[in-house]
VOKOL-396185 format. One line per 8 residues: number of its first residue (from 1); their letters; for each residue x, y, z of N, C-alpha, C. Coordinates in Angstrom, 1 decimal. Example, Ala and Ser with C-alpha at 12.3 -4.5 7.8 and 13.67 -1.06 7.14 Angstrom:
BEGIN
1 = as = 13.2/-5.7/7.8/12.3/-4.5/7.8/13.2/-3.3/7.8  12.8/-2.2/7.1/13.7/-1.1/7.1/12.9/0.0/7.9 .
//
This chain:
BEGIN
1 = mrrilsil = 0.8/-1.1/0.0/0.0/-0.1/-0.1/0.9/1.2/0.0  0.5/2.3/-0.8/1.2/3.6/-0.8/0.9/4.2/0.3  2.1/4.8/1.0/2.0/5.6/2.2/2.6/6.9/2.0  2.1/7.9/2.6/2.8/9.3/2.6/3.1/9.7/4.0  4.3/9.9/4.3/4.9/10.1/5.7/5.4/11.5/5.7  4.8/12.3/6.6/5.3/13.7/6.8/6.1/13.8/8.2  7.3/14.3/8.0/8.3/14.4/9.0/8.6/15.9/9.3  8.5/16.3/10.5/9.0/17.6/11.0/10.2/17.5/11.7 .
9 = lenepgal = 11.3/18.2/11.2/12.6/18.0/11.9/13.4/19.4/11.9  14.4/19.4/12.6/15.2/20.7/12.8/15.9/20.8/11.4  16.0/22.0/10.9/16.8/22.4/9.7/18.1/22.5/10.0  18.8/21.3/10.1/20.3/21.2/10.4/20.9/20.5/9.2  22.2/20.7/9.1/23.0/20.0/8.0/23.0/18.5/8.5  22.8/17.6/7.5/22.9/16.2/7.7/21.6/15.5/8.1  20.6/16.4/8.5/19.3/15.8/9.0/18.6/14.9/7.9  18.6/15.4/6.6/17.9/14.7/5.5/18.8/13.5/5.2 .
17 = srivglfs = 20.0/13.6/5.2/20.8/12.3/4.9/20.6/11.3/5.9  20.5/11.6/7.2/20.1/10.7/8.3/18.8/9.9/8.0  17.8/10.5/7.5/16.5/10.0/7.2/16.7/9.0/6.1  17.3/9.6/5.0/17.4/8.7/3.8/18.3/7.5/4.1  19.3/7.7/4.9/20.1/6.6/5.4/19.4/5.5/6.0  18.7/5.9/6.9/17.8/5.0/7.7/16.9/4.1/6.7  16.2/4.7/5.6/15.5/4.0/4.8/16.4/3.0/4.0  17.5/3.5/3.6/18.5/2.7/2.8/19.1/1.5/3.6 .
25 = qraynids = 19.4/1.7/4.9/19.9/0.7/5.7/18.9/-0.5/6.1  17.6/-0.1/5.9/16.6/-1.1/6.2/15.9/-1.6/4.9  16.5/-1.2/3.8/16.0/-1.7/2.4/14.7/-1.3/2.1  14.2/0.0/2.6/13.0/0.4/2.3/13.1/1.4/1.1  12.2/1.2/0.1/12.5/2.2/-1.1/11.7/3.5/-0.7  12.2/4.6/-1.2/11.5/6.0/-1.2/11.1/6.2/-2.6  9.8/6.2/-2.8/9.2/6.5/-4.2/9.4/8.0/-4.5  9.1/8.8/-3.6/9.4/10.3/-3.9/9.6/10.9/-2.5 .
33 = ltvgttdd = 10.4/12.1/-2.7/10.8/12.8/-1.4/10.9/14.3/-1.7  10.2/15.1/-1.0/10.3/16.6/-1.0/10.6/17.1/0.3  11.3/18.2/0.3/11.7/18.8/1.5/11.8/20.3/1.4  11.5/21.0/2.4/11.5/22.5/2.4/11.3/23.0/3.8  11.7/24.3/4.0/11.6/24.9/5.3/10.1/25.1/5.5  9.7/25.3/6.8/8.3/25.7/7.2/8.3/27.1/7.4  7.1/27.5/8.1/6.9/28.9/8.4/8.1/29.4/9.4  8.6/28.4/10.1/9.7/28.5/11.0/10.9/28.1/10.4 .
41 = qslsriti = 11.9/29.1/10.1/13.0/28.8/9.2/14.0/27.8/9.9  13.9/27.5/11.3/14.7/26.5/11.9/14.0/25.1/11.7  12.9/25.0/11.1/12.5/23.7/10.9/12.2/23.3/9.5  12.3/22.1/9.1/12.0/21.6/7.7/10.9/20.6/7.8  10.2/20.4/6.7/9.2/19.3/6.6/9.6/18.5/5.4  9.7/17.1/5.7/10.0/16.2/4.6/8.8/15.3/4.3  8.4/15.2/3.1/7.3/14.4/2.7/7.8/13.2/1.9  7.6/12.0/2.4/8.1/10.8/1.7/7.0/9.9/1.3 .
49 = ttmgddrv = 7.0/9.4/0.1/6.0/8.4/-0.3/6.8/7.1/-0.4  6.2/6.1/0.1/6.8/4.8/0.1/5.7/3.7/0.0  6.2/2.5/-0.2/5.2/1.4/-0.2/5.4/0.5/0.9  4.3/0.0/1.6/4.5/-0.8/2.9/3.1/-1.1/3.5  3.2/-2.3/4.2/2.0/-2.5/5.0/2.2/-1.9/6.2  1.1/-2.1/7.2/1.1/-1.4/8.5/2.4/-1.6/9.3  2.8/-2.9/9.2/4.0/-3.3/10.0/5.2/-2.6/9.6  5.4/-2.5/8.3/6.6/-1.8/7.7/6.6/-0.3/8.1 .
57 = veqitkqv = 5.4/0.3/7.9/5.3/1.7/8.2/5.6/2.0/9.8  4.9/1.1/10.5/5.1/1.3/12.1/6.7/1.1/12.4  7.3/0.2/11.7/8.8/0.0/11.9/9.5/1.3/11.5  9.1/1.8/10.3/9.8/3.0/9.7/9.6/4.3/10.8  8.3/4.5/11.1/8.0/5.5/12.0/8.7/5.4/13.4  8.8/4.2/13.9/9.7/4.0/15.3/11.1/4.5/15.1  11.7/4.0/13.9/13.2/4.3/13.7/13.4/5.8/13.4  12.6/6.4/12.5/12.7/7.8/12.3/12.5/8.6/13.6 .
65 = nklvdvlk = 11.5/8.1/14.4/11.3/9.0/15.7/12.5/8.9/16.6  13.4/7.9/16.4/14.6/7.8/17.3/15.6/8.8/16.9  15.6/9.4/15.7/16.6/10.3/15.3/16.4/11.6/16.0  17.7/12.2/16.4/17.8/13.4/17.3/17.0/14.4/16.6  17.2/14.8/15.4/16.7/16.0/14.7/15.1/15.9/14.5  14.4/14.8/14.6/13.1/14.6/14.3/12.2/15.1/15.4  11.3/16.0/15.1/10.4/16.4/16.1/9.1/15.6/16.2  8.6/15.3/14.9/7.3/14.6/14.8/7.2/13.9/13.5 .
73 = iidltems = 6.5/12.8/13.4/6.4/12.1/12.1/4.9/11.6/12.2  4.1/11.8/11.0/2.8/11.3/10.9/2.7/10.5/9.6  1.7/9.6/9.6/1.3/8.9/8.4/0.1/9.5/7.8  0.2/10.3/6.8/-0.9/11.2/6.2/-2.0/10.3/5.5  -1.5/9.1/5.2/-2.5/8.2/4.6/-3.5/7.6/5.7  -3.3/7.8/6.9/-4.1/7.4/7.9/-5.2/8.4/8.3  -5.1/9.6/7.7/-6.0/10.6/8.1/-6.6/11.3/6.8  -7.6/12.2/7.1/-8.1/13.0/6.0/-6.9/14.0/5.6 .
81 = hierelll = -6.6/13.9/4.3/-5.6/14.9/3.9/-5.8/15.5/2.5  -4.9/16.4/2.1/-4.9/17.0/0.8/-3.5/16.7/0.3  -3.4/16.2/-0.9/-2.2/15.8/-1.6/-2.0/16.4/-2.9  -0.7/16.9/-3.2/-0.6/17.5/-4.6/0.8/17.3/-4.9  1.0/17.2/-6.3/2.4/17.0/-6.8/2.5/18.0/-8.0  3.6/18.4/-8.4/3.9/19.4/-9.5/4.4/18.6/-10.6  4.0/18.7/-11.9/4.6/18.1/-13.1/4.9/19.1/-14.0  6.1/19.1/-14.5/6.6/19.8/-15.7/6.8/18.8/-16.8 .
89 = vkvfaqde = 6.2/19.1/-18.0/6.5/18.0/-19.2/6.7/18.9/-20.3  7.6/18.4/-21.2/7.9/19.0/-22.5/7.4/18.0/-23.5  6.6/18.4/-24.5/6.2/17.5/-25.5/6.5/18.2/-27.0  6.5/17.3/-27.9/6.6/17.8/-29.2/5.3/18.4/-29.8  5.4/19.5/-30.4/4.3/20.2/-30.8/4.6/20.9/-32.2  4.9/20.2/-33.2/5.5/20.7/-34.5/4.6/21.2/-35.4  3.4/20.7/-35.4/2.3/21.2/-36.3/1.0/21.7/-35.6  0.2/22.4/-36.4/-1.1/23.0/-35.8/-2.0/21.9/-35.2 .
97 = ttraavtr = -2.1/20.8/-35.9/-3.0/19.7/-35.2/-2.5/19.2/-33.8  -1.1/19.1/-33.7/-0.6/18.6/-32.5/-0.8/19.7/-31.4  -0.5/20.8/-31.9/-0.6/21.9/-30.9/-2.0/22.1/-30.4  -3.0/22.0/-31.3/-4.4/22.2/-30.7/-4.6/21.0/-29.9  -4.3/19.8/-30.1/-4.7/18.6/-29.3/-3.9/18.9/-28.0  -2.7/19.3/-27.9/-2.0/19.4/-26.6/-2.6/20.6/-25.7  -3.1/21.6/-26.5/-3.8/22.7/-25.9/-5.1/22.3/-25.1  -5.8/21.4/-26.0/-7.2/20.8/-25.4/-6.9/20.0/-24.2 .
105 = vadvfqgt = -5.9/19.2/-24.3/-5.5/18.2/-23.1/-5.2/19.1/-21.9  -4.4/20.0/-22.2/-4.0/21.0/-21.0/-5.4/21.7/-20.4  -6.2/22.1/-21.3/-7.4/22.8/-20.8/-8.2/21.8/-20.0  -8.5/20.6/-20.6/-9.3/19.6/-19.9/-8.8/19.3/-18.4  -7.4/19.2/-18.2/-6.9/18.7/-17.1/-6.4/20.0/-16.2  -6.9/21.2/-16.7/-6.4/22.5/-16.0/-4.9/22.6/-15.8  -4.2/22.3/-16.8/-2.8/22.4/-16.9/-2.5/23.8/-17.5  -1.2/24.2/-17.5/-0.8/25.5/-18.0/0.3/25.2/-18.9 .
113 = ildmgrls = 0.2/26.0/-20.1/1.4/26.0/-21.1/2.4/27.0/-20.7  3.5/26.6/-20.3/4.5/27.6/-19.7/5.4/28.2/-20.8  5.5/27.4/-21.8/6.6/27.8/-23.0/6.2/27.2/-24.3  6.3/28.1/-25.3/5.9/27.6/-26.7/7.2/27.7/-27.5  7.7/26.7/-27.9/8.9/26.7/-28.8/8.5/26.5/-30.3  9.4/26.5/-31.1/9.1/26.3/-32.5/8.6/24.8/-32.6  9.1/23.8/-31.9/8.8/22.3/-32.1/8.2/21.7/-30.8  8.1/22.5/-29.8/7.6/21.9/-28.5/6.9/22.8/-27.6 .
121 = yslqlvss = 6.2/22.3/-26.7/5.4/23.0/-25.6/6.0/22.5/-24.3  6.1/23.4/-23.4/6.3/23.0/-22.0/5.2/23.2/-21.1  4.7/22.3/-20.4/3.4/22.4/-19.7/3.6/22.1/-18.1  2.7/22.6/-17.3/2.7/22.5/-15.9/1.3/21.8/-15.4  1.4/21.0/-14.5/0.1/20.5/-13.8/0.4/20.4/-12.4  -0.5/21.0/-11.5/-0.4/20.8/-10.1/-1.7/19.9/-9.8  -1.5/18.7/-9.2/-2.8/18.0/-9.0/-2.4/16.7/-8.3  -3.3/15.8/-8.1/-3.1/14.6/-7.4/-2.2/13.6/-8.3 .
129 = tdkiesfl = -1.6/12.6/-7.6/-0.7/11.8/-8.4/-1.5/11.0/-9.5  -2.7/10.7/-9.2/-3.6/9.8/-10.1/-3.9/10.8/-11.3  -4.3/12.0/-11.1/-4.6/12.8/-12.2/-3.4/13.2/-13.1  -2.2/13.4/-12.5/-1.1/13.5/-13.3/-0.7/12.3/-14.1  -0.9/11.1/-13.5/-0.8/9.8/-14.5/-1.7/10.0/-15.5  -3.0/10.2/-15.4/-3.9/10.3/-16.4/-3.6/11.3/-17.6  -3.1/12.6/-17.0/-2.7/13.6/-17.9/-1.5/13.1/-18.9  -0.5/12.4/-18.2/0.6/12.0/-19.1/0.0/10.9/-20.1 .
137 = dtlrhetd = -0.7/10.0/-19.6/-1.3/8.9/-20.6/-2.0/9.6/-21.7  -2.8/10.7/-21.5/-3.5/11.4/-22.5/-2.7/12.2/-23.3  -1.5/12.7/-22.9/-0.6/13.4/-23.7/0.1/12.3/-24.6  0.4/11.3/-24.1/1.1/10.2/-24.9/0.3/9.8/-26.2  -1.0/9.9/-26.0/-1.9/9.6/-27.2/-1.9/10.7/-28.2  -1.5/11.8/-27.9/-1.5/13.0/-28.7/-0.2/13.3/-29.4  0.8/13.0/-28.7/2.2/13.5/-29.1/3.3/12.7/-28.3  4.5/12.9/-28.9/5.6/12.3/-28.1/6.1/13.2/-27.0 .
145 = iievvrsg = 6.4/12.6/-25.7/6.9/13.3/-24.7/8.4/13.3/-24.8  9.1/14.6/-24.6/10.4/14.9/-24.7/11.0/14.6/-23.3  10.4/15.2/-22.3/11.0/15.2/-21.0/9.8/15.4/-19.9  10.1/14.8/-18.7/9.1/14.9/-17.6/9.9/15.1/-16.3  9.5/16.0/-15.6/10.0/16.3/-14.2/8.8/16.3/-13.2  9.0/15.6/-12.1/7.9/15.5/-11.2/8.5/15.9/-9.7  7.7/16.6/-9.0/8.3/17.0/-7.6/8.1/15.9/-6.6  7.2/15.0/-6.8/6.8/14.0/-5.7/5.6/14.7/-4.8 .
153 = avgigrgd = 5.0/13.8/-4.2/3.8/14.3/-3.5/4.2/15.2/-2.3  3.5/16.2/-2.0/3.3/16.9/-0.7/2.0/16.9/-0.1  1.9/16.8/1.2/0.6/16.6/1.7/0.4/17.5/3.0  -0.9/17.7/3.3/-1.2/18.4/4.5/-2.5/17.8/5.0  -2.6/17.7/6.3/-3.8/17.2/7.0/-4.9/18.1/6.8  -6.2/17.7/6.7/-7.4/18.5/6.7/-7.8/19.1/8.1  -8.4/20.1/8.0/-8.9/20.7/9.4/-8.0/21.5/10.1  -8.2/21.6/11.4/-7.4/22.5/12.2/-6.3/21.9/13.0 .
161 = kalkak = -6.0/20.6/12.8/-4.8/19.9/13.3/-3.6/20.3/12.5  -2.4/20.4/13.2/-1.3/20.8/12.4/-0.2/19.9/12.9  0.8/19.6/12.0/2.0/19.0/12.3/3.1/20.1/12.6  3.1/20.3/14.0/3.9/21.3/14.6/4.8/20.7/15.7  5.8/21.4/16.0/6.6/21.0/17.1/5.8/21.2/18.4  6.0/20.4/19.4/5.1/20.5/20.7/5.8/21.6/21.5 .
//
């Protein structure tokens, strides 16, 4: 089962490498990883997507919690949450028919055309992972994809509860 783990930790050199090292040492795969500072510049938030059953995620959570820099970890998949991912994709758009098709697909998925070259378009979509997959599948039916860049998932719990240091 796909899991989204959100980790609040001190913004210190080496903190990220210790988390990644923990996953590596225990042979847990990281499907995506995003990291950035929070509203408090001394804290960072890491969002990791991984695959695992309840036992695996419980083990990961216990090990991550033991790290000195970690303040809190939650499994967002266990709660009501909002999840988004950023996609940048470059596609061939060498003729009017292809350009019109790519524009239609972008409109349907609420994507944005960021750049129009002589032979290519660069597009952006911010959405759920499932919608991004559908967007890419649809684009593949209309034209060839030149390049894909994805941020990985970020998530936040719904409601007034927050992942904050105690």
